[in-house]
N, C-alpha and C positions, 0 to 999 in steps of 0.2 A: 495462501500467501502467493502473490503473483509478483515476482521480482523482475527487474530489468529496466525500470524507469524510475524517475525521481519520486513521483507520487506513490507508486506501489511500494518501493523500498522504504520510504518514510512511514507509510502506513504500517508496514511490518515492524519497523524499528520501534515506533511509538507503542504499538500493541504489546510487543515483547518487553520493552523497557517498563511500561506501566505495570506489568505483572509483578515486577520486582519491588514496586513501591510498597514499603512495609514488609517486604520479604515473605508475604503470606502469613504474617503474624497478626492475630486478632488484637485489637486494642480497645480499651474501655470507651464507651460512648460518653461524649462530653469532654474528653481530654483534648488538649492541644497536641498536634502531631506534626513533626517535621520529617519529610521524606526526600531522599535523593537517590539517583541511580545513574549508572554509566553503562553504555552498551557499545561494544566494538564489533563491527560486522565486516567480513572479508569474503568475497567471491574469488575463486581461483582464476587468476589472470584477468579479472574484470574489476568490479566496483569495490571500493573500500569506503566504509562509512563509520562515523562515530556519533553518538547521541548522548546528551546529558539532560536530566530532568531534575528540577527542584520543586517540591510541592509543600504546601503548608495548609493545615486544617486547623481552624480556630473557632471555638464556640463563642457566641456573642450573647448579649442580653436579649431577653424576649424570645427565648427558644429558637435562636437563629444559629446557623453554622456557615462559616465563610471558608471557601476553598480557593486556592490560587495555585497555578502551576506555570513555571517557566521552562521552555524547551529550547535547547540549542543543538543543532546538528550540522554536519558537514559531509559531503559526498565527493569522491574523486575516483578516477579510473577510466575504464572504457565500457561502453554499452553498445549492443547491436543496433545499427541504424535502420535495419529492415531489409537491406539489399541482400542479394544472394551472392555466393562465391562465384569466382570466375577462373578460367584457366590462365588469364593474363592479369597483370597489375591493374587495379582499379583506383581511380582518383576521385575524391569527393570534395566539393566545396564546403568550407566550414559554415556553420549556421549564420555567422555575421556577414558572410560574403567576402571576408578578408582572409585570404590564404586557403590552403587545402591540405588534405591528408591522404595518404595512399595505403592500400591494402595489398598484401602479397597474394600471389596466385593460390587458389584453393582454400583461402581462409575466410571465415565469416567476417564480413565488414563490421568493424567496431569503431564507434565514434570516440576518439580519445580526447575530445573537448568536454567530456562529461565531468563537470565539477560544479559545486554549488554549496552555499551555506544558507541556513535558515534559522530564524528565531520565531517563537510563537509564545503568546501569553493567553492563558485561560483563567477565567474567574467565575465563581458561582456563589449564590447565596441561597441557603435552604431555610425555609420558614415553616415551623410547625403550626398547623391550623387546628388546634385541638389535639386530642389524644390519638386520633386515628388518621389524620390527614397531614401531608406535607406538600409544600410547593417549592419548586426549585427554579431559579432564574440564573442564566449564565450568558457569558459573552466570550468571543474568541477573536484573536487577531494573529496572523502570521505573515511574514514577509521574507522574500528572497529576491535575488537580483532581477528576476524576470516574472515574478508571480507574487500577488498579494491576495489575502483572503480575510474577510471580515464577516463574523456571524453572531447570531444570538440563538438562545434556546430556552425552552420552558418545559417543565415537567410537573406532573401531579401523581402522587401515590396515595392509595387509600387502603387501610387495613380493615379486614373483615374477619368474621368468624373467630372472635377472640384473638386476633392478630395471627391466626394460623394461615390466613390467605391475604396476599397483598396484590392489588391491581395497580398497574402503572400505565400512564399515558404521557408521551413526550413528543415534542416537535422541535425542529431546528431549521433555521434559514441562514444561508451564507451567500455572499456575492464575491466572486473571485474575478480577478483581472490578470490576464497573461500578456506580457510584453515580450514576445520572442526576439531573440537576437537576430538582427537583420530584418525585423518585421515579420508579420504572419504571412507565410507563403500561400499562394493561390492553390486550393485543393486540386490535386491531379495535374498541376503544372509541372513542366520539366524542371529538374534541378538546375540545369544550365540557364534556363530563362529567368530563374528567381535567385541566382547566386550572387548578384551584385555586379554582373558583367554589363548590365544596362544601366544607364544613368538614372532611370526612375527608381530602380531597386536600390542603388547605392545611397540615395537620399534617405532611405528608410533604415539603413544599416547602422551598426555600431560595432565596437570591438567585442572580442569574445568574452569579456568580463563584465559587460553591462547589458541590461535589458534593452529592448527596443524602445524607440521614442513614440510619442503620441499617447493617445488615451488607452491604447491596448484593446484586447478582445475580452469581452465579459462572459461570465457564466453564472447562472443562478442555480442554487442547489437547495432542495427541500427534503427534509428527513422526518419520518414519523415512526414511532415504535409503540406497540401495545404489548404489555407483558403481564403474566400472572405467575406468582410464586406461591407454592403450596407446601406447607409443612405436613409430612406424612409420618406422624409419630415422632419420637424423640431422636431418631437417628437418620431420618431421610428427608431431603429437601428436593422439590421438583420445581423447575422453572421453565416456562414456555413463552416465547414471544414471536411476534410478527413485525417485520420492519419493511419500510418502503422508502426508496430514495429516488427523487426525480431531478435530473439535471437537464438544463437547456441552455443553449448559447454556443460558445466556442468550445467544442469537445475534441478537436484534433490535437494530436501531439505534433507541434510544428517542426520537430527535429527528426521525424520518422519518414522513411522512403519506401518505395516499391521498385523492384527491378522490372523492366520490360525486356523480355528475352526473346531470342530468335526461335521460331517454331521448328517442328521436327523436320520439315522439308527444306530448311535453310542450310547453307553451307556449314554453319557453326551452331547447331541447335543448342539451346540453353544458355548461350552467351548473351550478356546484357547489351542492349543497344540504346537504352535510355533509363533514367531514374525519375520517378514521379513522386511528388509529395502526397501523403495519404489524405483520404477524405472520409470523414465519419458523419453519421447523421447528426442533426442539430439538437436532438433530444435523446435521453436515455432514462428508462425506468428500470430500477433494480428492486427486487423483492426477495425476502428470505423468511424461512421458518426455522426457528431455533428451539432445541429442547435440551435441557440439562438435568442430570440427576446427581446429587451429592449424597453419599452414604458414609456414615460413621461406623467403623467396625473396630470396637475395642481400642479406641484411641487413634486408629488409622483412619485415613479419609480417602475415599475413591470419588473422583470427579469425572464424569463421562458426559460428553455433549455431542450433539449431531446438528448440522446445519445444511439445509437445502436451499439453494439459491437459483433464481432464474431472472432473466432480464429481457427487455424488448429488443435487444441486439441478438437474441438467440443463444446467449451463453447460459448454460446450466452448470452447477457444480455441487459436489457433495464433500462435506468436511466432517471428519470424526476426530475428536480431541479427547485424550485420556491423561489425567493427572492422578498420581498416587502419592499421598503424603505419609511418610514413615517416621514416626517419632523415635528419637534415639535417647530420650531422657534429658533432664536438665534444660528443657526448651530447645534442644538441638533437634533438627529434623532433616530428612532427605526427601526430595520430591522429584521422582522420574516423570518424564513427559514424552508422550508419543502422539503424533498428529499425522493424519493422512488426508490428502486433498486431490481431487480430480475434477477437471472441467472440460466442457466441450468448446468448440470454436464459435466465434461470432459469425453471423450470417454473411458478413462482408469481408471475412478474413481471406486473404489470398497470399500464398507463399511468394508468388510472382505473377505478373501479367504476361501474356504472349503477344508479341508484335503482330499487328494485322487484325487481331480480334477486337471486338467492340469493348471499349473501356467502360466498366460499370460506373454507376453514379457514386457508389461508395466502395472504397477499397482500402485495406490496411494490411501490412505485413508485420505489424507489431506482434511479437510472439507472446505477449501477455494476453492477446486475444486468440491464440492458437489452442488446439486441444493438447493438454498435457496433464501429468500427474506429479505429485510431490509428496515427500515424506520428511518429517522432522522428528529427531530424537534428541532428548536432552536430559540433564540432571542438574538439580539445584540443591545447595546445602545452606541451611539456615541455622544461625547460632547467636546466642546473646553475647554482648560485649560489656554491658553495664545495666544498671537498673532502668528498665523501660526502653532499652536500645537493642536492636538486632541488626545483624548484617547477613546478607544473602549473597552467595557466590554461585554462578551457574554458567553452563555452556550448552550449546545446541549445535547439531549438525543438520544441514538442510540439503536435500538432493531433489533435483527437478529434472524430468525427462519427458520427451514427446516423440511422436513419430510423424515426420514431415518428409518422408522419402519421395523424391519426384518420380513421375512415371518413367518406365523404360523408354528409351528413344530420345531423351532430352540431352544427348551428348554428354559433355563433361559434367554437367549439372547432376546427372544421375549418380555420379561417384561420390557426391558430398552428403554429409549429414546436415540437413538444413535446420535441425533442432538439436544441436549438441547438448549433452547433459550439463547441468549447472550444479556446482557444489559450493556451499558456503558454510563458514564457521562463525558462530556468535559467542562472544564471551561477555558476561554481564556481572555487575556488582551493584547491590542495592543496600541502602541504609535507612532504617526507620527509628524514630525516637519519640516516645510519648513523654510530655512534660507538663 
């Protein structure tokens, strides 16, 4: 879970909220099912978010299954803009170029314009092709004030070995368009030069609540997954998959900056003299290996998974996830959750740039690309409320930390924690009904 930006927060929200759909309660194959969930997310002194999901599964004639999902979410609060603290007050131009915001001495610069709402619609149709083969077709659309995404996906699963082995292959494609507030800044251009102070940039601007004008910047995303699920006796299930994601096009975060600071021999080492917009490579390939073991122990269930991730940007990560389902009788259950995550930095990650040094081709101070580790602990309670209906209530605590201490001799900058810890609380409720 990499928090701190719209896309990463939304990804975490959707993943965590989707786990609530159905509350972890098994339902009979071929039944119609209505699912809904709400998640509230709160970072200490930073981002607040809420997400609601409504899903419907319905069997159709001809051994078909239709699935639809509607997602609504909203984000507000403050997010790090990538700049470093300073011993003096810092002033930053708002993304639209209209207005500015200031940061007190010694504080991590936070962009208080961070707010957005999004809606997304997903639909899929699953068709049985005989007793052992199923094909799935789907489509996705999401929109927000400065970002739209349209995608399609297809998948094939084949049962083997008397249905004890299932092999799956799936692929997806999406085309995304970003229309940054104020227009897309020139990579590694000075904030002052792209803030709307020149007539040319003002023509591209808009107010803080609207996306940029024009056709926007495009991004193409391809996904592929190959999976194998194996039944090992009556009590053990093993799943292994390999996934690959290839993105190309506009991959910058148009709202992130880097500080250019004075060097050690300067009168005020570590103090910023300029702010540059980030620059990322125009393509990114991400790959992952995932393994999951689910074991049934006298009515209890242990679900343990491990994921190894690597990317062409030099990021690697390790994730361990553990769920334990404890039945309480009468269809009541408790489900504790523990997750550990650690990642390395991107090749082009820089906490800051030093004035007078050669500016690299690619550079970003986005701390989602920094080295850090995180832990999540949570508990979920599932209980019936009527025939075929269950409710789940859960909460999780998330703690993220890193080490980005600047080298000795960088003046006031060496006194600051450039990667302060992040703590977040998530409260969730889900409802599932078979009818």
